[in-house]
VOTOR-862444 format. One line per 3 residues: number of its first residue (from 1); their letters; for each residue x, y, z of N, C-alpha, C, O, CB. Coordinates in steps of 0.1 Angstrom, whole numbers. Glycine has a CB too. Layout:
<nodes>
NUM = A = X Y Z X Y Z X Y Z X Y Z X Y Z ~ ...
</nodes>
This chain:
<nodes>
1 = MIQ = 8 -12 0 0 0 0 9 13 0 5 23 -6 -9 0 12 ~ 20 12 7 29 24 7 33 28 -7 33 40 -10 41 21 16 ~ 37 18 -15 41 21 -29 29 28 -37 32 37 -44 45 8 -36
4 = HLL = 17 23 -35 6 29 -42 3 43 -38 0 52 -46 -7 20 -40 ~ 4 45 -25 2 59 -19 12 68 -24 9 80 -27 1 58 -4 ~ 25 64 -24 36 73 -29 33 76 -44 35 88 -48 49 66 -27
7 = HAC = 29 66 -52 27 69 -66 15 78 -67 15 87 -76 24 55 -73 ~ 4 76 -59 -7 85 -60 -4 99 -57 -10 109 -62 -18 80 -50 ~ 6 101 -48 11 115 -44 23 119 -52 29 129 -48 14 115 -29
10 = YYN = 25 113 -63 36 117 -72 50 117 -65 58 125 -67 34 131 -79 ~ 51 107 -55 63 105 -48 67 117 -39 79 119 -36 74 102 -57 ~ 57 125 -35 59 135 -25 57 129 -12 46 126 -8 49 148 -28
13 = VEQ = 68 127 -4 67 119 8 58 126 18 50 119 25 81 118 14 ~ 59 139 20 51 146 30 36 145 27 28 143 35 55 160 31 ~ 33 146 14 19 145 10 14 131 12 3 129 16 18 149 -5
16 = AKK = 23 121 9 19 107 11 16 104 26 7 97 29 31 98 6 ~ 24 110 35 22 109 49 8 114 53 1 107 61 33 116 58 ~ 4 125 48 -9 131 51 -20 122 45 -30 120 51 -10 145 45
19 = TID = -18 117 33 -28 108 27 -29 95 35 -41 91 37 -24 105 13 ~ -18 89 40 -19 77 48 -27 80 60 -36 72 64 -5 72 51 ~ -24 91 67 -31 95 79 -46 97 77 -55 91 84 -26 108 85
22 = SLY = -50 104 66 -64 105 62 -71 92 59 -82 90 63 -65 115 50 ~ -64 84 51 -69 71 47 -73 62 59 -85 58 60 -60 63 38 ~ -64 61 68 -67 51 80 -76 58 90 -82 51 99 -54 47 86
25 = TFK = -76 71 90 -86 78 99 -100 77 93 -109 74 101 -82 93 101 ~ -101 79 80 -114 78 74 -120 64 75 -132 62 76 -113 81 59 ~ -112 54 76 -117 40 78 -124 39 92 -132 30 93 -105 30 78
28 = NTM = -121 48 101 -128 48 114 -140 57 113 -151 53 118 -119 53 125 ~ -139 68 106 -150 78 106 -160 76 95 -170 83 95 -144 92 105 ~ -158 67 86 -167 65 75 -171 50 75 -168 43 66 -161 69 61
31 = PEF = -177 45 86 -181 31 87 -190 26 75 -190 15 72 -187 28 100 ~ -198 35 70 -207 32 59 -199 27 47 -205 19 39 -216 43 55 ~ -187 31 45 -178 27 34 -168 16 38 -164 8 29 -171 39 28
34 = FQR = -164 15 50 -152 7 54 -155 -4 64 -146 -11 68 -142 16 59 ~ -167 -6 67 -171 -18 76 -178 -28 67 -184 -25 57 -179 -14 88 ~ -177 -41 72 -183 -53 66 -179 -55 51 -187 -54 42 -199 -51 66
37 = WDV = -166 -56 50 -160 -59 37 -160 -74 33 -150 -79 28 -145 -53 36 ~ -170 -81 37 -172 -95 34 -178 -96 20 -190 -93 18 -180 -102 44 ~ -170 -101 10 -175 -102 -3 -187 -111 -4 -196 -110 -12 -164 -108 -13
40 = NGE = -188 -121 5 -199 -130 6 -211 -126 15 -221 -133 16 -195 -144 10 ~ -209 -114 21 -220 -109 29 -233 -106 22 -233 -103 10 -215 -96 36 ~ -244 -108 29 -257 -107 23 -259 -93 16 -264 -93 4 -268 -109 33
43 = EIQ = -255 -82 23 -258 -69 17 -249 -66 5 -254 -60 -5 -256 -58 27 ~ -237 -71 5 -228 -69 -6 -233 -78 -18 -233 -73 -30 -213 -73 -3 ~ -237 -90 -15 -242 -99 -26 -254 -93 -33 -256 -94 -45 -245 -113 -20
46 = EIV = -263 -87 -25 -275 -81 -31 -271 -70 -40 -277 -68 -51 -284 -75 -19 ~ -261 -62 -37 -257 -50 -45 -251 -55 -58 -254 -51 -69 -248 -41 -38 ~ -241 -65 -57 -234 -69 -69 -241 -78 -78 -238 -79 -90 -221 -75 -64
49 = RNV = -251 -85 -72 -259 -94 -81 -271 -87 -87 -275 -91 -98 -264 -106 -72 ~ -276 -77 -81 -289 -71 -86 -289 -56 -88 -299 -51 -94 -299 -74 -76 ~ -279 -49 -84 -280 -34 -85 -269 -27 -93 -272 -19 -101 -280 -29 -71
52 = VMM = -257 -31 -91 -246 -24 -98 -236 -33 -104 -234 -44 -99 -239 -15 -87 ~ -230 -29 -115 -219 -36 -122 -207 -27 -121 -207 -15 -124 -223 -40 -136 ~ -195 -33 -118 -183 -26 -119 -171 -35 -122 -171 -46 -117 -180 -18 -105
55 = APL = -162 -31 -131 -151 -39 -134 -140 -31 -141 -143 -21 -147 -155 -51 -143 ~ -128 -35 -139 -117 -29 -147 -118 -34 -161 -121 -46 -163 -103 -31 -141 ~ -115 -26 -171 -114 -31 -185 -101 -39 -187 -91 -35 -181 -116 -19 -195
58 = PKI = -101 -49 -196 -90 -58 -197 -77 -51 -203 -66 -56 -200 -93 -69 -206 ~ -79 -40 -211 -67 -34 -217 -66 -20 -211 -76 -13 -208 -69 -33 -232 ~ -53 -15 -209 -51 -2 -205 -53 8 -217 -52 3 -229 -37 0 -200
61 = DPD = -55 20 -215 -57 30 -226 -44 34 -232 -33 30 -227 -65 42 -221 ~ -43 41 -243 -31 44 -250 -21 52 -241 -9 52 -244 -33 52 -263 ~ -26 59 -231 -17 66 -222 -12 58 -210 -4 63 -202 -25 78 -217
64 = GNK = -16 45 -210 -11 36 -199 -20 36 -187 -15 32 -176 3 40 -195 ~ -32 41 -188 -41 42 -176 -50 30 -176 -55 25 -186 -49 55 -177 ~ -53 26 -164 -63 15 -161 -77 21 -161 -79 31 -154 -60 7 -148
67 = IMV = -86 15 -168 -100 21 -168 -109 12 -160 -109 0 -162 -105 22 -183 ~ -117 18 -152 -128 11 -144 -141 17 -148 -143 29 -148 -125 11 -129 ~ -151 8 -150 -164 13 -154 -175 8 -144 -174 -3 -139 -168 7 -168
70 = CKL = -183 17 -140 -194 15 -130 -208 19 -136 -209 29 -142 -191 22 -117 ~ -217 10 -134 -231 12 -140 -241 5 -132 -239 -6 -126 -231 8 -155 ~ -253 11 -131 -264 4 -125 -269 -7 -134 -271 -5 -146 -276 14 -122
73 = SDS = -271 -19 -128 -276 -30 -135 -291 -31 -134 -298 -37 -142 -270 -43 -131 ~ -297 -24 -124 -311 -23 -122 -314 -9 -118 -309 -4 -109 -316 -34 -111 ~ -323 -3 -126 -326 12 -123 -337 14 -113 -341 25 -112 -330 18 -136
76 = DPK = -342 3 -107 -352 5 -96 -346 13 -84 -337 7 -78 -358 -9 -92 ~ -351 25 -82 -345 33 -71 -347 26 -57 -339 29 -48 -350 46 -71 ~ -357 18 -55 -359 12 -42 -348 2 -39 -346 -1 -27 -373 4 -43
79 = KFN = -341 -3 -49 -330 -12 -46 -316 -5 -44 -306 -11 -40 -328 -22 -58 ~ -316 8 -47 -304 16 -47 -300 20 -33 -308 25 -25 -305 29 -56 ~ -287 17 -30 -282 20 -16 -268 27 -19 -259 20 -22 -280 7 -7
82 = YPL = -268 40 -18 -256 47 -22 -244 43 -14 -233 40 -20 -258 62 -20 ~ -244 42 0 -232 38 7 -227 24 3 -215 22 3 -235 38 22 ~ -236 15 1 -232 1 -3 -225 2 -17 -216 -6 -19 -244 -8 -3
85 = CVR = -231 10 -26 -224 11 -39 -210 17 -38 -201 12 -45 -233 20 -49 ~ -209 27 -30 -195 32 -28 -186 22 -21 -174 22 -24 -196 45 -19 ~ -191 15 -12 -183 4 -5 -178 -6 -15 -166 -9 -15 -191 -3 6
88 = WLF = -187 -10 -24 -182 -19 -35 -172 -13 -44 -163 -19 -49 -194 -24 -42 ~ -174 0 -47 -165 7 -55 -151 7 -49 -141 5 -55 -169 22 -58 ~ -150 11 -36 -137 11 -29 -131 -3 -29 -119 -4 -31 -139 16 -15
91 = MSC = -139 -13 -26 -134 -27 -26 -128 -31 -40 -118 -37 -41 -145 -37 -21 ~ -136 -27 -50 -131 -30 -64 -118 -23 -67 -109 -29 -73 -142 -26 -74 ~ -117 -10 -63 -105 -3 -65 -93 -9 -58 -82 -10 -63 -107 12 -62
94 = YNA = -95 -12 -45 -85 -18 -37 -80 -31 -44 -68 -33 -45 -90 -21 -23 ~ -89 -39 -48 -85 -52 -55 -77 -49 -68 -68 -56 -71 -98 -60 -58 ~ -81 -39 -75 -74 -36 -88 -60 -32 -84 -50 -35 -92 -81 -24 -95
97 = LWS = -58 -24 -74 -44 -20 -70 -35 -32 -67 -24 -33 -71 -45 -11 -57 ~ -41 -41 -59 -33 -53 -55 -31 -63 -66 -20 -69 -68 -39 -60 -43 ~ -41 -65 -75 -40 -75 -85 -33 -71 -98 -28 -80 -105 -54 -80 -88
100 = TGI = -33 -58 -101 -27 -54 -113 -15 -45 -112 -8 -42 -122 -37 -46 -122 ~ -11 -41 -99 1 -34 -97 -1 -19 -100 -12 -14 -102 12 -39 -106 ~ 10 -12 -102 10 3 -104 8 6 -119 16 1 -127 22 9 -98
103 = HKG = -1 14 -122 -3 20 -135 0 35 -135 1 41 -125 -17 17 -141 ~ 1 40 -147 3 55 -148 -7 62 -140 -5 72 -133 4 59 -162 ~ -20 58 -142 -31 64 -135 -44 56 -137 -43 45 -144 -33 78 -139
106 = YVL = -55 61 -132 -68 54 -133 -78 63 -139 -78 75 -136 -73 49 -120 ~ -86 58 -148 -98 65 -153 -110 59 -148 -112 47 -150 -97 65 -169 ~ -118 66 -141 -131 61 -135 -142 65 -144 -145 77 -145 -133 65 -120
109 = IYD = -150 56 -150 -161 59 -159 -174 55 -151 -176 44 -148 -160 52 -172 ~ -183 65 -150 -196 62 -144 -206 63 -155 -208 74 -161 -199 72 -132 ~ -213 53 -158 -224 53 -167 -237 56 -160 -242 49 -152 -225 39 -175
112 = ASG = -242 68 -163 -253 74 -155 -267 69 -161 -277 74 -156 -252 88 -155 ~ -267 60 -170 -280 56 -176 -288 49 -165 -282 41 -158 -278 46 -188 ~ -300 52 -164 -309 47 -153 -309 54 -140 -318 52 -132 -305 33 -151
115 = FSM = -300 64 -139 -300 72 -126 -310 83 -127 -309 91 -136 -285 78 -124 ~ -319 83 -118 -331 92 -119 -331 101 -106 -323 100 -97 -344 84 -120 ~ -341 110 -106 -343 119 -95 -346 111 -82 -342 115 -71 -354 129 -98
118 = SHL = -353 100 -84 -356 91 -73 -344 85 -66 -343 84 -54 -366 80 -77 ~ -334 82 -75 -321 77 -69 -314 89 -61 -309 86 -50 -312 73 -81 ~ -314 100 -67 -308 112 -60 -314 115 -47 -307 117 -37 -309 124 -69
121 = LRC = -327 114 -46 -334 117 -33 -332 106 -23 -334 109 -11 -349 118 -36 ~ -326 95 -27 -323 84 -17 -309 86 -11 -305 79 -2 -325 70 -23 ~ -301 95 -16 -288 98 -12 -288 107 0 -295 117 0 -279 103 -23
124 = QLN = -280 104 10 -278 113 21 -266 122 18 -256 118 13 -275 106 35 ~ -268 135 21 -258 145 17 -244 142 24 -234 144 18 -263 159 20 ~ -245 138 37 -232 135 44 -224 124 37 -212 124 37 -235 132 58
127 = HVR = -231 114 32 -225 103 25 -218 108 12 -206 103 9 -234 91 22 ~ -224 116 5 -218 122 -7 -206 130 -4 -196 130 -10 -229 130 -15 ~ -207 138 7 -196 147 12 -184 138 16 -173 141 12 -201 156 24
130 = NYI = -187 127 23 -177 118 27 -169 112 15 -157 110 15 -182 107 36 ~ -177 108 5 -171 102 -7 -162 112 -14 -151 109 -18 -182 97 -17 ~ -166 124 -15 -158 135 -21 -146 137 -12 -135 139 -18 -166 148 -22
133 = SFG = -147 138 1 -136 141 10 -126 130 9 -114 133 9 -141 142 24 ~ -130 117 8 -121 106 6 -113 108 -7 -101 106 -7 -128 93 6 ~ -120 111 -18 -114 112 -31 -103 123 -31 -93 122 -37 -124 115 -41
136 = EKA = -106 134 -24 -97 146 -23 -85 143 -14 -74 148 -17 -104 158 -19 ~ -87 136 -3 -77 136 7 -70 122 9 -59 121 15 -82 140 20 ~ -77 111 5 -72 98 10 -71 87 -1 -68 76 2 -81 94 20
139 = APM = -75 90 -13 -75 79 -24 -61 74 -25 -51 81 -28 -80 85 -37 ~ -59 60 -25 -46 54 -26 -42 51 -40 -33 43 -43 -46 41 -18 ~ -49 58 -50 -46 56 -64 -46 69 -71 -52 79 -67 -57 46 -70
142 = RVL = -39 70 -82 -37 82 -89 -49 83 -100 -48 77 -111 -23 83 -96 ~ -59 90 -96 -71 91 -105 -68 103 -114 -67 115 -109 -84 93 -97 ~ -68 101 -127 -65 112 -137 -77 117 -144 -77 128 -148 -55 107 -147
145 = KVV = -87 108 -145 -100 113 -151 -112 107 -144 -111 95 -140 -100 109 -166 ~ -122 114 -143 -135 109 -139 -145 113 -150 -148 124 -152 -140 116 -125 ~ -149 102 -157 -157 104 -169 -172 99 -166 -174 88 -162 -151 96 -181
148 = IIN = -181 108 -168 -195 105 -166 -202 104 -180 -203 115 -187 -202 115 -157 ~ -207 92 -184 -213 91 -197 -228 89 -195 -233 86 -185 -207 79 -205 ~ -235 91 -206 -250 90 -206 -256 100 -196 -265 96 -188 -254 76 -203
151 = TSP = -250 112 -195 -255 121 -186 -269 126 -189 -274 124 -200 -246 134 -185 ~ -276 131 -179 -290 136 -180 -291 149 -172 -282 152 -165 -300 125 -175 ~ -303 155 -173 -305 167 -164 -304 164 -149 -300 172 -142 -319 173 -167
154 = VVK = -307 151 -145 -306 148 -131 -291 148 -127 -288 153 -116 -312 134 -129 ~ -283 142 -135 -268 142 -132 -263 156 -131 -255 160 -122 -260 134 -143 ~ -267 165 -140 -263 179 -140 -268 186 -127 -261 194 -121 -267 186 -152
157 = KLM = -280 182 -123 -285 188 -111 -277 183 -99 -274 191 -90 -300 184 -109 ~ -273 171 -99 -265 165 -88 -252 173 -87 -247 176 -77 -263 150 -90 ~ -246 175 -99 -233 182 -99 -234 196 -94 -225 201 -87 -227 182 -113
160 = GLV = -245 202 -97 -247 216 -92 -248 216 -77 -244 226 -71 -260 222 -98 ~ -254 205 -71 -255 205 -56 -242 202 -49 -240 207 -39 -266 194 -53 ~ -234 193 -56 -221 190 -49 -209 198 -53 -199 197 -47 -218 175 -52
163 = RPF = -211 206 -63 -200 215 -68 -193 223 -57 -181 224 -56 -205 224 -79 ~ -201 229 -47 -195 236 -37 -185 228 -28 -176 234 -21 -205 243 -28 ~ -187 215 -28 -178 207 -19 -166 202 -27 -157 196 -21 -186 195 -15
166 = LNK = -165 205 -40 -154 200 -48 -143 210 -49 -145 222 -52 -159 195 -62 ~ -130 206 -47 -119 215 -49 -116 216 -64 -121 208 -72 -107 211 -42 ~ -109 226 -68 -106 229 -82 -99 218 -89 -102 215 -101 -98 242 -84
169 = ELL = -90 211 -82 -83 200 -88 -92 189 -92 -90 183 -103 -72 195 -78 ~ -101 185 -83 -110 174 -86 -120 178 -97 -123 170 -106 -118 170 -73 ~ -125 191 -97 -134 195 -107 -128 194 -121 -134 191 -131 -138 210 -105
172 = NLI = -115 197 -122 -108 196 -135 -106 182 -140 -104 180 -152 -94 203 -133 ~ -108 172 -132 -107 158 -136 -120 153 -142 -120 143 -150 -104 149 -124 ~ -131 160 -140 -145 155 -143 -149 160 -157 -148 172 -160 -155 159 -133
175 = SFH = -154 150 -165 -159 154 -178 -173 147 -180 -175 136 -175 -150 150 -190 ~ -181 153 -188 -195 148 -190 -197 145 -205 -193 153 -213 -205 158 -184 ~ -204 134 -207 -207 130 -221 -221 125 -222 -225 116 -215 -196 119 -226
178 = TTP = -229 131 -231 -243 127 -232 -244 113 -238 -254 106 -236 -250 137 -240 ~ -234 109 -246 -234 95 -252 -220 89 -249 -211 96 -247 -237 95 -267 ~ -220 76 -248 -207 69 -246 -197 72 -258 -185 73 -255 -209 54 -245
181 = DSY = -202 73 -270 -193 75 -281 -184 87 -280 -173 87 -285 -202 76 -294 ~ -189 98 -274 -181 110 -274 -169 108 -265 -159 116 -267 -190 121 -268 ~ -168 98 -257 -156 95 -249 -149 83 -256 -137 84 -258 -159 92 -235
184 = FKD = -156 72 -258 -149 60 -263 -144 61 -277 -135 53 -281 -159 49 -263 ~ -148 71 -285 -143 73 -299 -128 75 -300 -122 72 -310 -150 84 -305 ~ -122 79 -289 -108 82 -289 -100 70 -284 -87 71 -283 -104 94 -281
187 = LPT = -106 59 -281 -99 47 -276 -99 36 -286 -109 35 -294 -106 42 -263 ~ -89 27 -286 -89 16 -295 -101 6 -292 -105 6 -280 -76 8 -294 ~ -106 0 -301 -118 -9 -299 -116 -20 -289 -125 -24 -282 -123 -15 -312
190 = ECI = -103 -25 -288 -100 -36 -279 -101 -31 -264 -101 -39 -255 -87 -41 -282 ~ -102 -18 -262 -103 -12 -248 -117 -11 -244 -120 -9 -233 -96 1 -248 ~ -127 -12 -254 -141 -9 -251 -149 -21 -251 -149 -30 -260 -146 1 -263
193 = PED = -158 -22 -240 -167 -34 -240 -177 -34 -252 -180 -24 -257 -175 -33 -227 ~ -181 -46 -255 -189 -48 -267 -202 -41 -266 -208 -36 -276 -192 -62 -270 ~ -208 -39 -254 -220 -32 -252 -219 -17 -254 -229 -10 -254 -226 -35 -239
196 = YGG = -207 -12 -256 -204 2 -259 -198 3 -273 -193 14 -277 -195 8 -249 ~ -199 -8 -281 -195 -7 -295 -180 -12 -297 -175 -10 -308 -196 6 -300 ~ -174 -18 -287 -160 -22 -288 -159 -37 -290 -168 -44 -292 -152 -18 -276
199 = AAP = -146 -42 -289 -143 -56 -291 -140 -63 -278 -139 -75 -278 -131 -57 -300 ~ -140 -56 -267 -138 -63 -254 -151 -70 -249 -162 -66 -254 -133 -53 -243 ~ -150 -79 -240 -162 -86 -235 -171 -75 -229 -167 -64 -226 -158 -96 -224
202 = SLS = -184 -79 -228 -194 -70 -222 -191 -66 -208 -184 -74 -201 -208 -76 -223 ~ -196 -55 -203 -194 -51 -189 -200 -61 -180 -194 -64 -169 -200 -37 -187 ~ -211 -67 -183 -218 -77 -175 -208 -89 -173 -207 -94 -162 -231 -82 -181
205 = FLH = -202 -94 -184 -193 -105 -183 -181 -101 -175 -176 -109 -166 -188 -109 -197 ~ -175 -89 -177 -163 -85 -170 -167 -84 -155 -158 -87 -146 -158 -71 -175 ~ -178 -79 -152 -183 -78 -138 -183 -91 -131 -178 -93 -120 -197 -71 -137
208 = DEY = -189 -101 -138 -191 -114 -132 -177 -121 -130 -174 -127 -119 -199 -123 -141 ~ -168 -119 -139 -154 -124 -138 -147 -117 -127 -139 -124 -119 -146 -123 -151 ~ -148 -104 -125 -142 -97 -115 -147 -101 -101 -140 -101 -91 -143 -82 -117
211 = LKE = -160 -103 -100 -166 -108 -88 -160 -121 -84 -157 -123 -72 -181 -109 -89 ~ -158 -130 -93 -151 -143 -90 -137 -140 -84 -133 -146 -74 -151 -152 -102 ~ -130 -131 -91 -116 -128 -86 -116 -122 -72 -108 -126 -63 -110 -118 -96
214 = MTS = -126 -113 -69 -126 -107 -56 -131 -117 -46 -127 -116 -34 -136 -95 -57 ~ -140 -126 -49 -145 -136 -40 -133 -145 -36 -132 -149 -24 -156 -145 -46 ~ -124 -148 -45 -112 -156 -41 -103 -149 -32 -94 -155 -25 -105 -160 -54
217 = SRE = -104 -136 -30 -96 -128 -21 -104 -124 -9 -100 -114 -2 -91 -115 -29 ~ -114 -131 -5 -123 -128 6 -115 -126 19 -117 -116 26 -133 -138 8 ~ -106 -135 22 -98 -134 34 -90 -121 35 -88 -115 45 -89 -146 36
220 = WFL = -84 -117 23 -76 -105 23 -85 -93 26 -81 -84 33 -70 -104 9 ~ -97 -92 20 -106 -81 23 -110 -81 38 -110 -70 44 -119 -83 15 ~ -112 -92 44 -116 -92 58 -104 -87 67 -106 -80 77 -119 -106 63
223 = EEE = -92 -90 63 -80 -85 70 -78 -70 68 -75 -63 77 -67 -93 66 ~ -79 -66 55 -78 -52 52 -88 -43 59 -84 -32 63 -79 -50 36 ~ -100 -48 61 -110 -41 68 -105 -37 82 -109 -26 87 -123 -48 69
226 = KIR = -97 -45 88 -93 -43 102 -82 -33 104 -80 -27 115 -88 -56 108 ~ -75 -30 93 -64 -20 94 -69 -6 94 -75 -1 84 -54 -23 82 ~ -67 1 105 -72 14 106 -63 21 117 -56 15 124 -87 15 110
229 = SDE = -65 34 119 -57 42 129 -63 39 143 -75 36 144 -58 57 126 ~ -54 41 153 -59 41 167 -60 55 171 -51 62 175 -48 33 176 ~ -73 60 171 -75 74 174 -73 77 189 -71 89 192 -89 77 171
232 = NKR = -72 67 198 -69 70 212 -55 75 214 -51 81 224 -71 57 220 ~ -46 72 204 -32 76 205 -29 90 198 -18 94 198 -23 66 199 ~ -40 96 193 -38 108 186 -38 120 196 -46 121 205 -49 110 175
235 = ASK = -28 129 194 -26 140 204 -37 150 202 -42 156 212 -13 147 202 ~ -42 152 190 -53 162 188 -63 156 178 -59 147 171 -47 175 183 ~ -75 162 177 -85 157 168 -80 158 154 -76 169 150 -98 164 171
238 = SKG = -82 148 146 -78 148 132 -87 158 124 -99 159 127 -78 134 126 ~ -81 164 114 -89 172 105 -96 164 95 -103 169 87 -80 183 98 ~ -93 151 96 -99 142 86 -112 136 90 -117 126 84 -90 131 82
241 = SSS = -119 142 100 -131 136 105 -142 138 94 -142 148 87 -135 142 118 ~ -151 129 94 -161 129 83 -173 137 88 -175 140 100 -165 115 79 ~ -182 141 78 -194 147 82 -204 137 87 -206 127 81 -200 154 69
244 = SKS = -210 140 98 -219 131 105 -234 135 104 -243 127 107 -215 128 119 ~ -236 147 100 -250 152 99 -257 145 88 -253 144 77 -250 167 96 ~ -269 139 92 -276 131 83 -287 140 76 -296 145 82 -283 119 90
247 = ESF = -285 142 63 -294 150 55 -295 145 41 -285 143 35 -290 165 55 ~ -307 142 37 -309 137 23 -311 148 14 -315 159 17 -320 127 23 ~ -309 145 1 -312 155 -9 -326 159 -10 -330 170 -15 -307 150 -23
250 = SSL = -335 151 -5 -349 154 -5 -353 165 4 -363 172 3 -357 141 0 ~ -344 169 14 -346 180 23 -341 193 17 -343 204 23 -339 177 36 ~ -334 192 5 -329 204 -1 -340 209 -11 -348 202 -16 -316 202 -8
253 = EID = -339 222 -14 -347 228 -25 -341 225 -38 -330 230 -41 -349 243 -23 ~ -347 217 -47 -342 213 -60 -351 218 -70 -363 215 -71 -340 198 -61 ~ -346 227 -79 -354 233 -89 -358 223 -100 -365 226 -109 -347 245 -96
</nodes>
């Protein structure tokens, strides 16, 4: 993990130290994301079998970046659980770090098809803030692009709500595409899943194969879950504490 964190921080040792501190502190203060990392657990199985698909693509892009794609497999908002989806995202990224080694960087693609206002209203604002805070302060991977495809007015509304919480550096990583083609057109076909017009296996197939790989690493995930900071030994309160106020987007005024 030290090597990945150093790489994520462009080998700036002092920045890596701060990132390590934030990472293992957030594992205490964000239990919704970092507890119950059992791949075979009932709640995880419900999410990965029926709600969300996520997998790294088999080929790196021409710049040497590893691409990971995330998409709802069922658009029923009643099945959507934002913290669980983020938990699976983190577990998937951790597994990619360990199983594929260090890459130049990572490209995270979110396919927003099926994401509706009903999904947005089921999200708690503090969970979204925590996810953003983790990405800004504690991500153990070098994320170079965050690509949102199949965007809709709902996605743009969500971005308008969370924009005040995003720093300039993170904002500059994000791009929006109304169709997949406007992003994938610049990639070789072997990098693109067949359901997006490429020659790689479908995202559904890649997701199922990646789930098998992660299931084989179940014991590693259970051990990784236990590694966190001992806050009793901290001289002063960490600045990395998470937002604990529970507020959903339904309580906000949305035009």
